[in-house]
N, C-alpha and C positions, 0 to 999 in steps of 0.2 A: 835761706832764700825766701823772700816774701812773694807769694803768688796772689794773695787777695788782701787788699784791693790792688788792682793792676796799676802800673805806672800811668797808663793812658787815662784810666778813670780818675786818678788823683790829679793829673794835669787838667782835665776837663772840670773837675769839681773846684779846684783852687782858682782857676782863671775864669774869664768871661769872653764873650765874643768881641767886646770892645778892647779888652786888655788880656790877651792870652798869656799864659804862664809857660815858660820854657822848662825843660827838664832840669836844667841847672838851677833855676829859681826854686823848683820843687825840692831838689836835693838840699839846697841851703836851708829852706824853711823846715823840712823834716829833721835835718841835723840839729838846727837850733832848738826846735821843740823837744827833741830827744834829750839834749843836754839839760834843758829846763826840768824835764821829768826826773832825770838822774839827780839833779841838785835838790829837787823837792824830796825825793826818796831819802837822800843823805841827811837832809835837815830834820826829817821826821823819824829817822832810824828804821825805815822800812827796808827790808832786804829783798822782797819779792813782790811782783805785781800779781793781782788775782789771776788764777789760771796759769801761772808761771810763764806768762807771755813776756816778750822782750819789750824794752822801752820804745824801740823804733816801730814796733807793730802798733803800740798804743798811739804813737804820734800819727801814723798813717790812718788809723781808725778815726782819730779826732778830725782829721781833714775830711774824710768821707762823711762824718756826721755833722760837718759844718761848725765845729767848735772853735776853729781859728781860721784866719785869712791872712793873706800877704798884704802888707801895706808898703807902698813904694814911696821913697823920699823924693 
């Protein structure tokens, strides 16, 4: 279970006042980024992330650090 960052904090960070993000959009974005991380790890032959953290935790931290945003088509 991921406690930090909280879902509410991730929703606020990913969205804006003009274009709020739903929990569903957050879930889809985090899942997509997690799959990208796993694919990158497989391509480079990496078996573990630093600190033995999970790929989904890394994706959530990237959202909080502003490393990626949702783009709507």
